C-alpha positions in Angstrom: 13.7 -24.6 24.3 15.7 -21.4 24.3 13.1 -19.6 22.2 12.5 -16.0 23.3 9.1 -14.4 23.6 8.2 -12.1 20.8 10.4 -13.8 18.3 9.2 -15.7 15.2 10.8 -19.2 14.9 10.9 -21.0 11.6 10.4 -24.7 12.0 11.3 -26.6 8.8 10.0 -30.1 8.2 13.2 -31.8 9.2 14.8 -34.7 7.2 11.8 -34.8 4.9 11.8 -35.2 1.2 9.3 -35.9 -1.6 9.9 -37.0 -5.2 6.8 -37.5 -7.2 7.3 -36.4 -10.8 3.7 -36.6 -11.7 1.4 -35.2 -9.0 -2.4 -35.6 -9.1 -4.5 -33.5 -6.8 -5.8 -35.6 -3.9 -2.8 -38.0 -4.0 -1.4 -38.5 -0.6 2.3 -38.2 -0.1 4.1 -39.9 2.7 3.9 -37.6 5.7 6.8 -36.6 7.9 6.8 -37.9 11.4 8.1 -34.6 12.6 5.3 -32.1 12.9 6.8 -29.6 15.4 5.3 -26.2 14.4 4.3 -27.3 11.0 5.6 -24.1 9.5 7.8 -23.8 6.5 9.1 -20.5 5.3 11.9 -20.0 2.8 13.3 -17.2 0.7 15.9 -16.7 -1.9 18.5 -19.2 -3.1 15.8 -21.6 -4.3 18.4 -23.7 -6.1 19.8 -24.7 -2.7 16.8 -24.8 -0.4 18.5 -27.0 2.2 21.2 -24.4 2.7 19.1 -21.3 3.1 20.3 -19.0 5.8 17.2 -17.8 7.6 19.1 -15.2 9.6 19.7 -13.1 6.4 16.2 -11.9 6.1 16.8 -8.2 6.9 16.2 -5.9 3.9 19.3 -5.6 1.8 21.0 -8.5 3.5 21.6 -10.3 0.1 23.5 -7.4 -1.3 26.8 -8.6 -2.8 25.8 -12.2 -2.5 25.6 -14.7 -5.4 22.0 -15.9 -5.5 19.8 -18.0 -7.7 16.1 -18.3 -7.8 14.2 -21.2 -9.2 10.5 -21.4 -9.5 8.4 -24.1 -11.1 4.6 -24.0 -10.5 2.0 -26.5 -11.5 0.7 -26.4 -15.0 3.9 -24.5 -16.1 2.1 -21.3 -15.3 5.2 -19.9 -13.7 8.7 -21.1 -14.6 12.2 -19.9 -15.0 15.4 -19.2 -13.3 17.0 -15.9 -12.3 20.8 -15.8 -11.8 22.0 -12.7 -10.1 25.0 -11.4 -8.3 22.8 -9.2 -6.2 19.4 -10.0 -4.7 17.4 -7.5 -2.7 15.0 -8.4 0.1 12.7 -5.4 -0.4 10.2 -6.3 2.3 9.4 -8.8 4.9 6.8 -9.0 7.7 5.3 -11.4 10.2 1.8 -12.6 9.4 -0.8 -14.9 11.0 -2.3 -17.6 8.9 -5.0 -19.8 10.4 -3.8 -18.6 13.8 -0.2 -19.6 13.2 2.7 -17.3 12.5 4.2 -17.1 9.0 6.7 -14.9 7.3 6.1 -13.0 4.1 9.0 -11.7 2.0 9.5 -10.0 -1.4 12.7 -10.5 -3.3 13.9 -8.6 -6.4 16.8 -9.5 -8.7 17.8 -6.2 -10.3 20.7 -7.7 -12.2 19.3 -11.0 -13.2 20.8 -12.5 -16.3 17.5 -14.4 -16.9 14.1 -13.4 -15.6 11.2 -15.5 -14.3 8.4 -15.5 -16.8 4.7 -15.8 -16.2 2.0 -17.2 -18.4 1.9 -14.0 -20.5 5.6 -14.3 -21.3 6.4 -10.9 -19.9 9.6 -10.5 -18.1 9.4 -10.9 -14.4 12.0 -9.3 -12.1 10.6 -10.1 -8.7 8.7 -12.8 -6.9 7.1 -13.4 -3.5 7.7 -17.0 -2.9 7.2 -19.2 -1.4 4.9 -16.8 0.3 3.9 -19.0 3.1 3.0 -22.6 4.1 1.1 -22.8 7.3 -1.1 -25.4 8.9 -4.7 -24.5 9.2 -7.5 -26.6 10.8 -7.9 -28.7 7.7 -5.7 -27.4 5.0 -2.2 -26.0 4.3 -2.1 -23.0 2.1 0.8 -22.2 -0.3 1.0 -19.1 -2.5 3.4 -17.9 -5.1 3.3 -14.6 -6.8 5.7 -13.1 -9.3 5.8 -9.4 -10.3 7.2 -7.9 -13.5 8.9 -4.8 -14.7 5.8 -3.9 -16.7 3.5 -4.3 -13.7 2.5 -7.8 -14.6 1.4 -10.0 -11.7 0.5 -13.6 -11.6 -0.6 -15.5 -8.5 -1.1 -19.2 -7.9 -2.6 -20.4 -4.6 -3.7 -23.8 -3.6 -5.1 -25.5 -0.5 -4.3 -29.1 0.1 -4.7 -31.6 2.9 -1.0 -31.6 3.9 2.0 -29.5 3.7 3.8 -32.2 1.7 1.1 -32.0 -0.9 1.5 -28.2 -1.2 5.2 -28.5 -1.6 4.8 -31.1 -4.3 2.3 -29.0 -6.0 5.1 -26.5 -6.7 8.2 -28.6 -6.7 9.1 -32.0 -8.2 11.7 -32.8 -5.5 12.6 -30.9 -2.4 14.4 -31.6 0.9 14.1 -29.8 4.2 16.7 -30.0 6.9 17.4 -28.1 10.0 16.1 -27.0 13.4 14.0 -24.0 14.5 15.8 -20.8 13.7 14.9 -17.3 15.1 13.8 -14.7 12.6 13.8 -11.0 13.6 10.3 -9.6 13.5 9.5 -6.4 11.6 7.7 -4.9 14.5 6.9 -1.6 12.9 5.0 -3.3 10.0 3.5 -5.9 12.3 1.9 -3.0 14.3 0.0 -2.0 11.1 -1.5 -5.5 10.5 -4.8 -4.6 12.1 -4.9 -0.9 11.2 -7.5 -1.2 8.5 -7.0 -0.3 4.8 -5.4 2.4 2.7 -6.6 3.4 -0.8 -4.1 5.0 -3.2 -3.3 5.6 -6.8 -0.6 3.6 -8.6 0.9 3.0 -12.0 2.0 -0.6 -11.2 -0.2 -1.9 -14.0 0.9 0.7 -16.6 -1.3 3.7 -15.9 -2.8 5.4 -12.8 -5.4 3.2 -11.2 -7.1 3.1 -7.8 -5.9 0.4 -5.4 -6.7 -0.6 -1.9 -4.4 -2.5 0.4 -4.2 -3.4 4.0 -2.6 -0.8 6.2 0.6 -2.8 6.3 0.9 -2.8 2.5 -0.1 -6.4 2.0 -2.9 -7.7 -0.3 -3.1 -4.8 -2.8 -6.2 -5.0 -4.9 -6.9 -3.0 -8.1 -10.3 -1.3 -8.0 -10.4 0.5 -11.3 -9.3 -0.7 -14.8 -9.3 1.9 -17.5 -6.8 3.3 -20.0 -7.5 6.8 -18.5 -5.9 8.1 -15.3 -7.8 7.5 -12.0 -6.4 9.6 -9.2 -7.0 11.2 -5.8 -9.2 8.6 -4.1 -11.1 9.6 -0.9 -13.0 7.3 1.4 -16.6 8.1 2.4 -16.9 8.6 6.2 -18.5 5.2 6.6 -15.9 3.4 4.5 -18.3 2.0 2.0 -17.6 4.3 -1.0 -14.6 6.0 -2.7 -14.7 9.2 -4.6 -11.9 9.8 -7.1 -10.9 11.8 -10.1 -10.8 10.4 -13.6 -10.4 11.7 -17.2 -12.0 8.6 -18.7 -14.7 10.7 -20.3 -12.3 13.3 -21.8 -11.5 15.7 -19.0 -11.0 15.3 -15.2 -14.3 14.7 -13.5 -15.3 13.3 -10.1 -16.6 9.7 -9.8 -17.8 7.5 -6.9 -17.7 3.8 -6.6 -18.3 1.2 -3.9 -15.3 0.1 -1.8 -14.9 -3.0 -3.9 -14.8 -1.0 -7.2 -18.4 -1.8 -8.2 -21.3 0.6 -9.0 -19.1 3.3 -10.7 -21.0 6.6 -11.0 -20.0 9.9 -12.6 -20.8 12.9 -10.5 -19.6 15.9 -12.5 -19.6 16.5 -16.2 -18.4 20.0 -16.8 -15.9 20.8 -19.5 -13.6 22.4 -16.9 -11.3 20.5 -14.5 -13.1 19.0 -11.5 -11.0 17.3 -8.8 -9.7 16.7 -5.3 -13.0 15.5 -3.6 -13.4 15.6 0.2 -16.4 14.1 2.0 -18.4 15.9 4.6 -18.6 13.7 7.8 -22.3 13.0 7.3 -21.5 11.2 4.1 -24.2 12.9 2.0 -22.1 15.7 0.5 -18.8 16.2 -1.2 -16.5 19.3 -1.4 -14.4 19.5 -4.5 -12.3 21.9 -6.6 -13.3 23.1 -10.0 -12.1 25.6 -12.6 -15.5 26.0 -14.2 -15.5 29.7 -13.0 -12.0 30.4 -14.2 -9.6 30.0 -11.3 -9.7 27.0 -9.0 -12.6 27.4 -6.5 -14.3 25.2 -3.9 -17.7 23.7 -4.7 -20.2 21.6 -2.7 -22.5 19.0 -4.1 -24.6 16.1 -2.9 -23.0 12.7 -3.1 -25.1 11.9 -6.2 -23.8 15.0 -8.0 -26.9 17.1 -7.5 -27.4 20.5 -5.8 -24.1 22.2 -6.8 -23.1 25.2 -4.8 -20.0 27.4 -5.2 -18.3 28.1 -1.9 -15.4 30.4 -2.7 -15.1 33.3 -5.2 -12.7 35.9 -6.5 -9.4 35.9 -8.3 -7.5 33.8 -5.7 -7.2 30.1 -6.1 -8.7 27.7 -3.6 -7.8 24.0 -3.6 -6.9 20.9 -1.5 -10.0 21.0 0.7 -10.3 19.0 3.9 -13.5 19.1 6.0 -13.2 19.1 9.8 -14.6 16.0 11.7 -17.5 18.0 13.0 -18.4 19.3 9.5 -18.3 23.0 10.5 -14.9 24.0 9.0 -13.0 23.5 5.7 -9.2 23.7 5.6 -7.7 24.5 2.2 -4.8 26.0 0.3 -5.1 29.4 -1.2 -3.2 32.6 -2.2 -5.9 34.9 -0.8 -3.2 37.1 0.7 -0.9 36.9 -2.3 1.2 33.8 -1.3 0.1 30.3 -0.9 -0.8 29.2 2.6 -3.3 27.2 4.6 -6.7 28.7 5.5 -9.7 27.6 7.5 -13.2 28.8 6.7 -16.7 28.0 7.7 -18.3 25.1 5.9 -20.1 27.5 3.6 -16.9 29.2 2.6 -17.3 32.3 4.7 -14.8 33.9 7.2 -11.5 32.5 5.8 -8.7 32.7 8.4 -5.1 32.2 7.4 -3.2 29.6 9.5 0.2 29.5 7.8 2.5 31.8 5.8 4.7 30.2 3.2 4.5 27.5 0.6 2.2 25.3 2.6 -0.5 22.9 1.4 -2.3 19.6 1.6 -4.0 20.2 5.0 -5.8 17.2 6.6 -7.6 17.2 9.9 -6.8 14.7 12.7 -9.7 12.4 13.6 -10.4 14.3 16.8 -10.3 17.7 15.0 -7.6 19.3 17.2 -4.7 19.1 14.8 -3.9 19.5 11.1 -1.2 17.7 9.2 0.2 19.5 6.1 3.1 19.8 3.8 5.5 22.7 3.6 8.7 23.7 1.9 9.4 26.4 4.5 12.8 25.0 5.6 14.8 24.5 2.4 12.3 24.4 -0.4 11.9 20.6 -0.1 8.4 19.5 0.9 8.1 17.9 4.3 5.2 16.9 6.5 4.3 19.1 9.4 1.8 19.1 12.2 0.1 22.0 13.9 -2.9 22.7 16.2 -6.2 23.5 14.4 -5.6 27.2 15.1 -2.2 27.2 13.4 -0.1 27.1 16.6 2.6 24.7 17.7 4.0 23.7 14.3 6.2 20.6 14.4 8.2 19.2 11.4 7.7 15.4 11.1 9.8 14.5 8.1 13.3 15.7 7.0 15.4 15.1 4.0 16.3 16.2 0.5 13.3 14.6 -1.1 9.6 15.3 -1.3 7.1 14.3 1.4 3.5 15.1 0.4 -0.2 14.4 0.9 -0.5 13.2 4.6 -3.5 11.1 5.6 -4.4 10.2 9.2 -5.1 6.7 10.5 -8.6 6.4 12.1 -7.2 6.4 15.6 -5.0 9.4 15.0 -1.8 7.5 15.9 -0.3 7.3 12.5 0.1 9.3 9.3 0.4 7.9 5.7 2.1 10.1 3.1 3.8 9.8 -0.3 7.5 10.3 -0.6 10.3 9.9 -3.3 13.0 9.3 -0.8 13.8 5.9 -2.4 14.0 7.4 -5.9 10.3 6.6 -6.8 7.1 7.9 -5.3 5.9 5.5 -2.6 3.5 5.4 0.3 5.0 5.4 3.7 3.5 5.3 7.2 4.9 7.0 10.3 3.8 7.6 13.9 2.1 10.9 14.4 5.3 12.2 16.0 7.4 11.3 12.9 9.0 8.1 14.2 8.5 4.5 13.1 8.8 5.0 9.3 7.4 2.0 7.3 7.4 1.7 3.5 4.1 0.2 2.3 5.0 0.1 -1.4 6.7 -2.9 -3.0 6.1 -2.2 -6.7 7.9 -0.4 -9.4 6.2 2.8 -10.5 4.6 5.5 -8.4 2.3 4.7 -5.5 0.7 8.0 -4.4 -2.2 9.9 -2.9 -3.0 7.6 0.1 -6.2 7.9 2.1 -6.9 5.8 5.2 -10.2 4.0 5.5 -12.4 5.3 8.3 -13.6 3.0 11.0 -17.2 1.9 10.3 
């Protein structure tokens, strides 16, 4: 009663408590008679769970509040307490688990006097927990994850037959009280839930590796694991492979792997720098940049590294290639006329035509091929994302500010654009509508998240 359409309501297990010091998997705990909704979501203030204010879930809402976090997981894998006079809700979003709504939240304690520690003993300064507890057809699922200042991440997830068992799995004694409370939905992030995947580079584990995550930023998965730097990932047109740049063999070369990180193959092995791969729409060839002829030039090769062809020549530099959806044109950045700008040439490198004048770069075609997103410092020297027609007309500025906004990447439906920005003090991946509205931060880790590319529809 009184619940409004479109709002997420948290329904705690009212007047229910468990206290089983030693819990064995499979042991049944007395069930609560009240099952309305069967959803438990809680965040922050774990020392006083029964007094959590669910209305304070907006990012930054805990600023200036005294807060304590307590986490104790089974097997002592995660334990500790964080006392802080400031706790930040960095991110929250509605999810659907087994067809039921749940709420995800990430909290960080930047001024914690003590830090949560994982099994490795490294300091932890953030945690996602409890992530969610939702009733499925047969099981409840409870997950807890903590993140560390050194990129350490440790996750524990368990499925049990009842919500009470899941709670007891993580806590020795806990009490829930209260009635359904409305929680404001993060509608901008919720709109990205079904928008596919984004691949990107990140240093969240210490050095640049390739990661893939859902388009709403959830479920990040590391695809590469090497002491060298892995950068500039690019999806194949069918979404089954990823080309990227790595210096794991001594100098930057182009590699390709399956979308799950398997079957890693080195495609180039020249002593010069090779980088910035871009697939042709048929998925059988890759355009890339190489300095093997001196200045940076565009080259074309088969997707297995064979049949190398140089596309551009001369003293000017050519880089940041992007192939049109029909495969007939290549957009790129060059100083052919003396100053850097964006050009479009035929797929064989012939007939280059300048589209922009000024410090413009990073061109990328819209899925339908009628528009090009790019970055430019034409206004105040600070890079921003712009949009123009494929012939260079009708330029529109999409981002504004005193920080950098680089490397745009279109969503498969052309409705949104991902890009990297340092507007929050660190390089992170954001998504916006194609008109510049609806900004959403997809990054929740310390360290740069950069070079996004949206997975094409299969």
